[in-house]
N, C-alpha and C positions, 0 to 999 in steps of 0.2 A: 653724762654719767660720771666724768672725772670730778666734777663740782661737788656731787653728793659724797663721794669718797673723801674729799677734803673736810666736808662738814662733820662727817662721822669720825674722823680722826682728831678734829679740833674740839668736838664736845668733851671727850673724856679730859683733855688737857684743861680746858676751862673749869671743868668740875673739880679736878685734883688741885689746881692752883687756888680755887676759893676755898676748898676744905682746909688747906695748909694756912690761908690768910685768916680763916675763922679760928683755927687753933692758936694762931699768933696772938688773937685778941683775948683769949680766955684768961692768961695771967695778969692782963692790964687791969689797972684801977679804973672805976668807972669815970672819974674825971678825966683821966689820960685818954680813955675811949671817946669821951665826948669831944675832947680838943682835937682829936685825930679825925673824927667825923667832920667837925665844922670846918677843919682845914681842907678836907677832900671836897667838901660841898662848894667851899668858896673857889677852889681850883677849877671845879667842874662849871661853876658860873663864869669864870673868866674864859675858859675854853669855848663856852656857848656864845659869848659875845664875839669871839674872834672866828668862828666857823658858823656859817650860815646852815649848812645841811651836812651833819656828820655821815660818814660811810660806814654802814653796819653790814657785816658779812652774814650770810646764812647761819653760819654756827652761832655767831653773837645773837642773833634773832630768837634761835631755838633755846639758847641758854637762859636768856632774859624772859622769855615767855614762860619756861618751865619753872623758873624761880619766882616770879612775881604774880602768876595767875591766881594764887591763894588769897592775895591781899584784896580787900574791898576797894572799889573806885574812889571813895574819899580819901582812903589811905595812900593810894597810888597818887593822887594829886598833890599831896603834901610832900612827895619825894621829889628830889632834884635829878630828874631823868633827862638823858640827852634827846629823847623822843617823847611825844605826848602819851598818856596812859591808854587812850583809845588805840593807838597803834600798837602798843604791847598787847592788848586784848585781841586785836585783829591777828597778830603774829601767832598768838596761842590758838585761835580758832583756825588758821590755816594749818598749823601743826597737827591738830586733832584730825582735821579733815584728811590730810594725807595718810595719816596712820590708819584711819578707818578705811580709806579707799584701798590701801595695800592690803589690809586683812580682807577686804571684800573680793579683790582679785585673786587672793590665794584660795578662797573658799569656792569660787566659781571655777568648775573644770572646763566649760566651754566644749566646742566641737573638736575632736581629736584631729591632728593634722593628717593630712593625705599620706598614704604610704610612699616609701622611698621609691617603689617600683612604678608607682603611678605617676610621681613626679618626673622620673627619669623618662618615662613614656611620652609625657606631655612635651618636656624639653625637646626630645627627639623629633616629635611631630612639628614643632614649631621651626627647628632647624633644619629640617628637610623640606618643608613647605613654607616658604617665605611669605606667601600671600594669604595662609590661613590665619584667621582672627581666633579669639578664644571660643567664640561659638561654633566655629566650623572644627576646631579641635574637640570640643566637647560632643559635638555630634559623630566624630569618627571614634571617640571612646564608647559612646553609646552602641555603635554598630559592632564594636568588638566585645560587647557585654560588660563594660566596666561602667559602673554608676557612680558618678561624681556630679556635683553641683557645677553650674557654669562659672559661679563665683569662685569656687576652689580652682578651676583652671586659670581664670584670671589672676588670682592671687599668686599662684606658682609663677606664672610669667613675669608678673611684677616684681616678685621677691628675687628672681634672677636676672633683672634688669633687661628683659626682652620687650622691645618696643611693639606697639600694636602693628596690625598687619599693613596698614598703608605705609608706616615708616620702615617696614621690614622688607616689603616687596620690591623695592628699588634695587635691580641687579647690578652689580659691579661689573665692569669691563672684563676682569679676570674670570669671574664666574662664568660670564657669557662665553668666553673663549674656552674654557674647559667643558662647557655644556655642548659646544659645536666642534670641538677638535676632532672628533670622528669624521668630520666631513670636510675638513680643511687640508689642502695640499699646498705647499710653498716651494717656490723655485728661484734659482738665481744663478749668474755666471760668476765666477772669480777667476783670477789670473794667476799663473805660476811662470816663474822664469827659469830657464835652463842655464847651464854652464856656458853655452856660447851667446848667452843674451837673447834668445828667442823668447817671445811671450806666447804662452799657451792658454787658451780659454777652456775652463772646466765647467761642465754644466751639471747641477745636482739638484735634486728634489728632497724634500723631508715631510714625513706625515706627522701633523700636529698631534694626534691621538697618541701614538706609541714612539714618536721620535725616531722612526726608522728612516735612514738615510739611503738615498741611491744616487750613485754617482753614473751618470750615462754617458760619459765620454769626454775627450779633450781634443782640441783641434787648434791649429794656428790660424784658421781662417772660418770663423763661424758663418758661414753662408746661410741664405734663407731655406735652401734644401736640407742642409745638415741640421739646422734648428727643427725644422717640421719633422724630419726622420726621428730626432730624439724624442719629440712630443708622441709619435706614434708608439716609440718603445716604452715610454711611460704608461701610456694607456693600456698596452698588452701587460705589463708587469702588474699593473693594479687590477685587471680582469684576472690574472693568474692567482693573485693573492686574494681575490675576493673582497677588495677594499671598497666601500662606497664613498665616494668623493663627490662633493657638490661645489666646492670652491676652490679655486687655484689662485694664490697669491703671487703676483709678479710685479716687478717694477716697471718703469716706463723705457727701458732699454730699447734702442731702435733694433736690436737682434730679434726681439719678440715680433715677429711679422703677423699679418692677417691670417695667413696659412697656419702659423702655430696656434693662434687662438681657435680656428675653425676646427682643428683636431679635436680639442677638448669639448667645444660646444656641441660637436656632433655626438658626444658621449653624454651630454646633459650636464656637463660641468660648467660652471659660470666663472668667468675670468674677474677677478678683483685686482685693480691695478693700485698702487701705493701712490701717495702724494709726492709731489716733487720734493728731493731732498728730506725724505721723511723716512730714514731706514728703520726707525721703531715700528713702522706698520708691517714690516716683515722681520720682526726681531728675532724670532726662532731660527729662522735660515740665516740671518746675519750672525747670530750667535754661534751656529755650527761652523761658518765659514772662519770665524776667529778661532774657534778651537782647532780647525784643520791646520790653520797657519801656525798656531802656537805649538801644537804637539807634533805636527809633521813637516810641514814646508819650511818652517824656520830652522829647523833640526837636520834637513837632508839636502844634499847637493843633487839636483835633478840633472841627470845626463841629457835625455831626451825625451820624446813623447811616450815612447814604449816604457822608459823607466817611470815616468810620471804615472802612467795608467796602472803598472804594477804596484807602486806604493800606494796609490789611491785605493786600490781594490784591497789591499790588506787593511788599510786603515778603515775602510767601509765594513769589512768583516769584524775587526776588534770592536769598532764602535757599535754594531748591531747585536753582537754576540756575547761580548764581554764587558765592555766599559760600563762601569755603574752611572746611573743618572739620577740627579737629585729630584728631578720633576716625577720620576717613576719609583720614588723611595728606595734608591740605590739599585734597582733593577736594571738590566740590560734591555734595549727595545725588543729583541727576540729571545730573551732568556729570562724566565722568572727567577726570583729569588729561592734558594734552597731553604728548606725547613731548617730552622735553628737546632744546632747540636745541643742535647740535653744530658747525654750521657757522660758522667764525669770521666770514665776511663778513655774515652775518645779525646775529650778536651786535654787530658793530660799527656796523651800520646799522639799530638798532631804529626801527620805525615804529608806536608804541602810540597808539591813539585812545581817547578817553573819551567815555562816554555817561552822561549825567545821568539820575537817576531820582527821582521826587517831587520836582521842582523844585530839584534839586542837593543834596538831602539824602544821596542815596547816589551814588557814582560807581563805573561798570564800565568796566574796561579791557581791551582786546583789540587784537590785531594789526590793522593796515589790510589790508583785502582786496587 
């Protein structure tokens, strides 16, 4: 497209420069004019001996074809041109062909494009159903009473760069996890150190669907009986919440005994163990542990087990009910987003109150009642 703009801009320049050259020749005597023409012809002959094939731009071709097409072929052969007369005539035929083709395209109205609403619906069906081809989408439109040609559906998909169904139906790992998140639960142990140097083991689980965290306890000695009892507590919490979990992700820590797995398997929950030294297989749980350390444990001096459980309980409440989560579009796991404020008066007179948690370590903000 940019080449044709250059041609259109260069043609007027060539025309104007030729007009001025012609005006300059008018006051000249015939003898002087003939001498100049002979000189130019000789220079052209010298250049033709030195250049095997001169380069001619599309603008030069159009200008020469429009200027010389009126001359008969014998007269053209007498001129000293940088190209053959047949080439000039071919340029003229191509120029006329393009002009007539453009005029023909303007006259033909063709089939009107599909409505924007139909295009949007086709793109939505393709986006929400990756295994559907254009024929399947066309059939769905027919069920809805929308009559379009299958080729129209294909053109809409192709114009927006949407691949055919076999290329689109390959599901990514992220999309698979989002689709299965409601049935996945993850758990892990992490440690906290008290002021006297004692190490406490904290057990927590997180739901992939809504990112709700449950801190089930902390102990200095995670025995098999203690771990099994925490498993029973998890199952009872899930039953009370009405959660439908089918998979539990855990690592290969020796603290997870066979009795621990048996509690979940009795409820129809399958145990999925991560690979050796592959924390990314339990990335959501590992990311929460990092958040807990960065926002709470690294900023708090833990006195003893009771103090640790109190701090973790407060953090669990803040995380589930107030802290915005990027994966939930800034909503909290147990608190949906408020409707946006649209009244200008309320925006001009905001009354936001602060509530301190854990001695001012965390701040919660809310509108005044």
